[in-house]
N, C-alpha and C positions, 0 to 999 in steps of 0.2 A: 712433493706431489704426493707422499702416499697421505701427508698431514689432509690433503683435499678430499684422496678419493677415500679412504678408508672410511668419516662419517658419511660422503657422500653413498656411498656401497651400501653402508649399514640403512640410510634413508630409503633408497631406493627399494633395498631389499625388505624393510619395515612397510614399505608401501604394498610392493608386491604382496606379501603376506596376507597384509589389510583385505586388500582386494579378495586374493582368493577366497580368504575365511569368511569376506562376506558374503561372497557368491555363493559357500558352501554353506551358509546358512540360510541364504533366501533361497534355495535350495530344498533346504529340511522345513523350513516353513512350510514352504507352497506342498510339499512328502505331504508334511504334518497335516494341513488344510484338507489337502484331497483325499488322504485316509479320510480324515472327519466325514467328511461329506460323504461319500462313499457307504460308509456302516451306516451313517444313519441314511442315505437311500436304501440300503438295502433290508432296515429294520422297518421303514414306512413298508417296504411292499408286501413283507409279510405279514404287516398288521393289515393291510390293505385285503388282501386274500383271504387273511383267513376271517376278516369281518364278511366279505361276500358271503363265505359256505356257512359263517351262523344264520344269516339274513334268508339264503335260501333254505335251511331245514326249517326255520321260522313259519316261511310260505307255505314248505309243503305240511307242515303240522295242522297249518290251519285249512289246508287246500279242502275242499266240499267233496272230492273223491275220498280223501281218507274218512272223514266224516262219515260219510254214507257207508262204507266198508267196517269201521269199529262199531256201527251203531247198528246194522242188519246182519252182518258175517255172513253174508250168503256168496257163493258164486256169480252172480250178476257184480254185485257189490264189488267182490275181490276183482273180479274182470277189467272193468271198469277202474277199478286205484291203479292196475299195471298198466292201463294205456295212460294215464295219466303220467305215473312214474316213467315211462318210456317217453311221452312226446320233451316232457320235461328234460328228461336226462338226454338226447339227442339236439337239443336247443341250446344245453350249458355247455356239454360236451369235456366237462372236466372231474367227472363224476366216475369212477371207477363201479362203483356199486352204488344202487338206491332201493333200501329196503323197509318193511314194516315186517318185525317181527313181534309178534305176540307174547303175552304178558307171560308165557311156559317156556319162551325162550325159541319157539319154532317162527323160522322165518315162514310168515304167508305172502308174501310178494317180494319177488326179488327181479331188479332190472341190471344188466351187465352193461359195459361200453366194452367191444371187442373188434378191433380193425377201424375204430371210427364210427362204429352204429350199433346203437343201442337194440338190445333184446332182451326178452322177457325168457328168464331161468322157467324151464317144466316144474310141476309141482315134483314129479320123481329125485329130482336133483336139490331140491330147498334142506335145508341143513338145520339143526337143531344148534342155537349158540347161546344156550342157558349157561354151559360153564363157563366162557371167555366175558373176562375180566368189565369190556366198553360196555356185554349188556347189563351187567349186574351193575356196573356204576351208572350207567344211564336210567335205570328202573329207580334208584335210588333217588334222585335229585327230585325236587319239589316242580311242584305245576307252573310253567311257565319258564323254568331254566332250562339252559341250555348246559350240556356234560359237550367237551372237546376231549378227546384222549390225546396220551403223546403221541408225537409222531414215531412210526417205527414201522416196520414192513406185514407187508401184510400176510395173513396165514390163512389157506384154504385146505381142507381135508385135513389139521392137525398140522398141518408143514407149513412152513416160512416159504412161498410161493416163486420160483425161480422162472425165469430172473427177477431178481429184487423189483420190487413192488414198494416206495416208502408210500405209509397209507396214513391220510389223518382222519380220523373217526368222529362225525358231529350227528350229535343225535337230541331227541328230549323225549321224553315218556308223553302217552297221548292216553286221552278217555272219554269213556262212553257218555253219553248226553246222562245218565244218571251219579258218572263222578267215577265211576270205577275202572281201574286202570287196565287197559289194553292193550301194553306194550309199547312198544318205541318205534321212532320212524329215524333212521339211518343211511347218514349217508357215508361211503369212502371216497376220500377227495384224496385225488391223484397229488402225493407229497411229493413227486420231481417237480408237477406246475409250481409248487412254495420254491421250492431250493432252485430252480432255474430263472424264477422272477427276480427271489434275492442274487443269485449271482448278477444275471442282466441288469438291477439296480446300482451294484456293486463296483461297476463299468472295470475302470483300469485294477481296482481291487480284488476284481473276482478271481484269479488266479491263484490270490493266495489268501482269501478268504474261508474263513470258518464258520460256521454254527454248532453249537454247543448245545445239549442241553442241561440240564441244574446240576445232574452231578458227574459233567462236563466229557461225556463222551461223544464222539462226534456224528452229527448228523448229516454235513458236509464239509470235507474235507478236499486239502490240495491233492491229497495220495487218497483215490477210491478206497483204495484197502484199508485206511483205517476208519470207515463210515461203516455205522452200526453196530459194533463190537458191543453193546449190551445185549442185541438179541442173540448174540453165540457167544455171552456168560464170556467175554473176552477183559481180563482186567488190565488192559489197557489206555488207558485214559489222558485226555490233554493233562488233567494234575500232575500226572505222575511222571510225564515227558517236563513236563516244564512250571513245577511245582510254585517256582515264586511269583513268575505270571499269573498263574493260577488265584493264586492267593489275592491278587491284587483285583485281577476280574469277577472273581466271585463276590468279592465285600463289597464292591463297588458299582450304582448302577451304568456308569458308563466313565470314560476317559481315557488320555492317553500317557504313555509313560515308555522309555527307553532304559532299555539295561543290557547287559552284555548280550544277549540274543537279536538285539534290535529294537525296532521301533512296535511298539503294540497300541493298538486302537480298538476299544472294543464299547458295544451297546447294549443294555438289557432290551430283549423283545416280549412285551408280554401279552402272548395272543389272546388272553381272556379280558371280560370285562365285565362289570357288574352283573349279578343273574348268569353266570357262566363257572361251570366247574369242571375239575379234572379227576386223574388219579395219577398214580405215576406208572400204572400199566405195569404189564409184564412181558417177559421175552419169551415165557412157556407157554404153550398153545390154550392151556386151560386151568393154568394160574391165574389166580384174583389179582385185584392191584392193589399192591400194597398198602396203598396212602391214598386217602382222600385231596385233593388239591382245592383254596379256593383262587381268585383269580390274581392277587399277590404274589402266590405263591411258584402259582403254573408259568415256568420263563424259559428262555432260551437266550444262549449269548452268541452276540453275532462280533467276531474277532478276527483282525487282521493284521500280518502282519511282514514289515518290512526288514529283511534279515541283516545281522552287521555285515555280509559279504555285500551286499546290494549297497550300502551305507559308505563301504571302503571302496567301493567302484564308483560310485559319485564323488568322492573326495579325489580317488586318483585322474578320473574324468576333467575335473577343475583343474589338478594341477598341471594336468599334460597341458593344458591351454593356456597355461600363466608362466610354463616353465621357460617357453623360448624367448618370451617378453621380459623374462628377468635377466636372460643371460644377455641380448640384445644389451638392457639398459644398463648392467653395468659395463660390459665395452663401452659404452655411449657413456659414461660418467668415467670410468679411466681414460679418454680422451679427450672430455670435457675439464677432468683434473690437471693434465697437461697443459689445457690452452691458457687454465684459471691460473693456473702458478706461472706463466708466464704474463699474463696481466696483470699478476698481484706483484709481480717485478715491478712493471714499465709503472704501473699505479706509483709505487713505491718513489720511482724519479721523478713522476710528474709535481707528487706531492711534494718533493723535498723542492723541487722548483717554484710551485704554488706557494710554498711558505715564502721563498724569498720575494716571492712578485707582493706578497699579502704587505710584509712587512716594508716595501717600497712604498706600496699602496698607500699605507696607515699615515708613514708620516708625510704622502703628498697631502692627506686628507687633515692632517694637522696643518701644515702648512698653510690650506685653503680656507681651513675654520677659521685661522686666527685673521687670517686676511678678510676674511667676511665679517667678522665682529668689528673689524679696523674701519672698515668700511662702514657698518651700520653707525658706529658712533660716530663718523666724520658726517652721515648724514642725519643722523637726530641731532649734531650739534650748527647742520646748516639749518635745519626749523627753529631750532634755537635760538640761532643770532640772526634768523630771518627778519627784514624791517616790516614786513606783513604781517599783518593778524591772521593766524590759522586756529582754527579749532576743529573737532570731533566730538561727536554727539551720535548720542542712539538713536534711530530712526526709531525705534519704538514711542519712545516719549520724551522726543526730545531733549534728554537732560546729558550736559555736559560730561565729554568721557577726559577729552584732554586741551590744554590750553598755551602754545607757547611764551615768551615773554612779552613780544609786542602784542598778541592779543590781550593778555594780563592789563598793559599799559590804557591802549587804547580803549579798555572795555569799564575800567577804572577801578580791579580788584586783582585779588589774588586770586589763584586759579582753584585752591579747595575751597575758598568761599562759595564758587559755582557750581557744588556737586548736589546731584538729583535736581539741579533748578533747569527749568524746560527753555528753551530757545526764545519763547514767545513772551516772556518776563523781558526781552532786549528792545521788541518791536516798540515804540512810540502808539502806534495802532496796532492791536490784539490780532484783528482782521486780519492786517497783511502778513502777519508772522503764522497766521495759519494758512494763507493764500501760498506762502512757500514752501510750508512743509507739504501741504497736497500738492503742490506741483512735483516736487520732490518722489514725493510716493509714488505720482503716477507715471514721470519721464524720466525719473531717477538722475536729473540732472536742472541746474538752473541758476544764472545770471542775471542779476538784477540790481535797482539801485533801492535801499531803503532807509527808511528813518528810524533810529536807533538811540537809546537813552545809557549811558551809562548806569553805575550803580550809585555813584553821588547825587544822580538826576539830570545829569549832563545829556543834552540829546544833540545828535548828530546825522550826518546823511553817510550812507558807505555803500561801496560797490561789494556786492555780496555774489561768489562765484564759488558753487556748492556740487558736489554731486555724491551719490550714496555707491558706499563701499560696502566693507566688512573691517570689522574691527574687535582685537579681542573674541574672533567667533561668533559675533553676531553681526547681523543688520547695521551698518552706522553711517552717518553724514559726515564729509571734511569740507571744510569753507574756509575759502579766504576772506576777512574783510580788511577792504582798504577802503579808508577814512577821505570822503570828497566833499566834506563839507564847506572846504574853501573854495574848492570848483565850483561848489554849485553855490555856493555866496558871490560865485565873481559872477556866474553868468543870471544871476536874478536880477544883480547889478547893473551889468551889460543892458536888461531890457529894461530897466524901470528909467535909464536915462543916458543918452548921448552924450550930456557933459559929463556924468561921473563914468561913462563910459573909458574915455583916454586916462583919467586917474587909475581906476582898475588897472586899466589895459596895461598902462606901464607898471604898475605897482605888483601885477599876478607874477605868482613865481613858475608860473607853467609858459611856454612859450608859446603866444600867441601871434597866429598868420591873421590877416584879412583879406582875401582872395578875388579874383574876379572869375565867377564859374565861368565863360564860353573861353576865355585863350587862358586862364589859368595862372595871370601876372597878380604878383604878391602885393597888394596896393599898401599893405601896413606892416608891420613889426615892431613887437615889444623889446624889451633891455632881454628881458627870460630867451627871446627867442635869438638873439645875438649871443649871448651867451651860448646857447646850446649847440650853435650852428656852427661859430667860431667867425661870423663876418660882425661887420657893423650894421645897427639899425637902416642905416641909409644905403648900406650896399644890399642890403636883401631887398629894399621898396625897391620896385624894379623887375628883380627877379622873375624866374618862371616856376611854381611849385616843383616842376616835375625835374629842374635841377637838383631839387634838394632831396628828391626819392633816389634811392638804390633800386625800387620796384616802376619805372616808368609807366606800364601799363598800370598799376594802381591809381598813381594820378590821374588818368584819361577815365577808371573809372569812378573816382570821385567827383571829378566835375562833371557827369553825369547823372549825377546823384541829386532830388531833386528834394525842397521841405518835406513833398508827400513822403518819403521813404523813409523816415524817423519820426516824422512826427513834429519836426521842425531842428530836433539835434540828431547826430546820427553819431553814434561810437564805435569807433574802428578799434580793438581793442592789441591789433601788433601791425606794425609796420615798421620794415626798416628803412631809415635814412642816413644821409652821410652827410658827416662832415665838412666842414672847409679844406681839413687836412687829411680827406678821405677817407675818415674812420665810418663803419658803420654801426648805428645804432637803436637797439629796437626803441621803438615810442609807441605811445597809445595816442590815439586822433578822437576830440568830440568835435564835431563839426555841425555849424548851427547857419540854417540858408536863412537868408532875409534879401529885402531890396533897401537900397541906400540910393536918392537919389534918384530911381528909376534905372536905375545899375544893379544887374542880380551877382550878389556876390553870398562866399558864406565864410566864419569864420573858423580859423581851428585851433583849440587848444592842444599844445603837443606838450607829452611827459616823457620824460625818459625815463623807463621801467626796465631799464638791464638790470638794477639793483634785482627788484620784485623777481623778474622774471628767472632771476638764476634761483630764489628761492623757492618759485614755483618748480622749477625743473629740477631741483632737490628733492621736492616734495610728492612729484610728479613719480623721481624714481624711486624711491621710500615707499610708495601707494603700489606700486607694479609692482613691487619684492612680497610689501604683505599679503598683495591680492593673489601673489602667484602661490604664498603657504599658504593662505585661506583657501584655494582653490585645491590645496595638495591634502588639504584637511578633510575636505569636504568630499572627495575622492576617496578619502579612508574611511570614513564615516560612512558610507552608498556604501562599502565594502563588508565593513562592519555589519552594518544592516544588513544586509546580504546571505553573510553565516549567520547572524542570528536568525534568522527566518526557513532557512532552508534545512533540508536534510543530507547529510555529506555523502552519506550511500547510491540518496537514487536522484537526487538533486528536486524533490516536490518539496515543497513547503512542509515547513515540522507541526508540531503541536500547538507552539506558542502562534504563531502563524493565523494560525486557523481558530483559535479562539478569541482573536482582536478581529479578525475578519467577522467570522459568526456574528459576532454582537453587533459590529456595524450594519450587517445585512438583516438582522433581525429588527433592529431600529427602523432601517430606511423603508422595510417590509412593512412596522407597522405603522410608517406616516403615510405609505403609498397605497397600502391593502393589497399586496400581493403573496402567494404564496411561496413559502422553502421549504427544500427539501435536505433532509441530508441521509445520506448511504453510509454506514460502515461496513467494511469488509474484513476477512480472517482467511488467510489462506489453511487450506484443508488441511489434517497430519503432517504440517509442515515440518515439525521435530523429527519425524521419520527419514524426511529430503536429508536434516543436518544429521541424524544418526547413521543413514546410509550412504551418503554422496561427502558428507564435510559442509562445514560452515559456508564456504565461497561456493558450491552450488546452492545453498538457500539464498546467499544473496543473490545469485544468478536469476532465480523464485522470482525475489522480491523485486530487482530491478526489470523481470517483463510486465509483472502487475503493474508497476508503475508507469515503463511506458505506454501502457495500455490505457491508464487511466489518463495520463496527459493526451493522449490520442484521441480520445474520445472527449472532453474538457469541453466546454464552449470559452470563450475567453472572459465570460463573467463567472465562469463554473471556478471553483477551488477544489485543488484534489491536494493533499498531504499524508506524510506517513503519521500516523498517529503513534505508533509505538511498535517496535518490533516486527511483526508480522502483520499490525492492525492496519488501514488504510482508512482514511473519509474523504467523500467528495462533497461538497457543497453545490446545492443544485440552486442557487436565487431564481425566482419567477418560475421556477417548476412545481406542478402539483403531484399529488401520491400516485396519481394513475400512470404519468408520464415519468415519472421516478421511475415506477414500477419500470416501465418497459426498457429504460433506459439501463437500469443495472441489470437486467435480467438478459440483454443483451452482450453487458460486459463480463457476465458468466459464463453464459456458452461460448464466448471467444475466448473467452480465457480457458475455460475448459479444453477448446480446440486448439490450446498454444502448445508447440513443444518448444521448451526450453534446453540448449545443446550447451552442454559444459563438457567439454572433454570429448571422451568417447561416448559419454551418456547422452540419452535425450530422455530428457527428464519431462514429464505429465503430471499434471497437478488439478487441484479445483478449490475454488473459492467460495465461501458463504458469506451473506448479505444480509444486514439488515435496517429497517430502513424506517426513520421517523420523518415528521413533517411538522412546520409551525404553518398555523396557530393550532390543529388538533390534539398536537400530541407533546406539546410543550411551547411555552413564549419566553424561554433561555438557551442560551448555550448549553450550559449543565443538563437541563431537564432533556434536548434533542438528542445530546448523544449518550446519554443517559438510557433511553428509550431506543435507541437504532442499536446499542448495545444489548438491551434486552435483546431484541427482535433477534439479533446476530445469533446471539447463543438459542433462542430457540431453533433455528435453522439449523447449527451443530444438531443440536440435543433431535432433531428429526431425520438427521442423515444426513448430512452435509450437502455440497455441493445444490444450495435450492438459496432461495431470496422469500425473507418474513419481513411484513410489516409488526411494527409495534403493535399488539393483541387489543391494549386492554381500553384502545382511545376511542370515544363513542363513534361510529360508524367507520370507520376502518375494518379490513378485511386482512384476514392471513389467505399468502398465496399458497 
């Protein structure tokens, strides 16, 4: 039992470990993707906020009130400017201060936002900012350029304002009409607005998101105590705490990596654009900015970290979910192992019994095979010994295939000399031969008297009985030929002369009886009749025909016949008569009606056909076995054909069948003038399903798509698996627009389809490309190639969509 349980337990454990690790990997992938998205959203939020402030500064610099104050520099113009700044500050609500500082550094107009309301600062409270870095840096930029300060804490009255107020100063120099510098217009943007926008955009990452300046100081940190260290001359930076991570973050524009501290996700924020400048700023009230920065040099780093502890917690959570399942499956494997061990023992015993039975069966099969072979030889010998001529012909060209010795003797040649010769050459009248073949091909059988000639030129009459069958795996005709020349001569002689009738009557080898129609009384009998029935000719005269028949009711039917029933002669191929000694013999009757001295009579020519029937029965039995063998071969061929054109997994037609069918459909479409559409489908991200859930799950998805195609296909459509996860739907009589509607419906239906695989509910999509005859191609190869190009256009366009082949005149892309 352990030999079974240990591998089974290892297999179960391996599967559970694989599933758990796969789920951990999936969670990790989702977590990484979420971190990247959140950091990107935070970066975008910062960029939008800074862009808005820059636009507002440009607006203020171009405002008419500011132009008036700069040029007039009178109290009225300054007051008008203050009112304009006041209205603007109230309407925006995001600026702590809006100022015009003249070229000496003195604030001329200052509007502040306090308790949600904007107010103009009185003149006695205005300050000189000539010593602040942002004034000198803004004054130094060129006409039309905008200065954006570093994000730092606001300083008022030479002190860092408390509570701390993160501020981003954005300004631009202003000039009078003569082009002389008249100071700057400057706004103090609430930095908290920008940082909060960054936090909101980062969504679930907000509690661990960080915003760093280019030196690694925190502008926003999970621990607020780490923020604004550079304003207080703190040496603690992100780079000192995480030197390895900072080296990667600082060197690259964006990215994601994992180290022993967790998963780091980062992106670079460039607040400045062309024609914007900044400086490195200063943490001291009156220190100048240490360096000028152009747009590419001014950046912040948005960073988020998922700690190693959080990752370990994720793994522990997954393993907590899978541990009970592992224990249960191991117990189940133990119970199954015990049962398997029991079943294996039972199977070993059953196999031994089966081997014994198989040996006995093989012996019986050998014996039966030998018996059948012996019987086949006997039946063939019967055909060879049959006195009736039996031949086999190919139905297609009426060439000889086989002839028994009697046929060789009748036709006057050896069997080999008739190879590849047509039966039509046997007929004296070739038209009669063609009629016989036409009847056989139409009805499958014929019995007729024919006029033939042998190879030596001798002509003779024969009774032909033939039917269509199969011989050597091809349609054939098996025919029995009976030479009836003598009988025909006797009939002609009887018609020619009553005098010669008696002579011929008595000399005829067949039994001849002259019978009165109404009573059935025998009027005349020849010697052959006497020999056949065991009576003398005199005894037969005066007897009634029913006394000779073993089928009395048949004699009544014959008596009711009239000359019109057979055109003068009626041939009754098989009847049973009785001899004097009671022996029943099979006979063939040829009945001719006429009037003799005003008496309605008929003459019967009777032939003992016992020998011929024995041969025919033997031939019939052999033919029945041959027909059964041929039927078995046909069934096998049909099965092989079905296997050759079907896909083993889905049951759909395969690529080979599609190529044959499409070629036929295109030929018919060309003749009849109707369109043909060909759609090619390919499962999206199919490899991910195989990699995530295994190839068995992938097979279920393939089968689901195949069933959908079968369900939606018309009887005239052809759905096939082209290869792998590719499928083709051939739509005869469907134009491009209708094909697009049908394929789009299939795409939507499959997108809503849920494939159940074990405990998993899988959902995926399919892309499709369509090409149409004759617009996109005239051959199967052209349509498949064009549909394939359209399919990969759909893939490149994002998958889960339908595309037409784009290069055909008049075609449209979806």
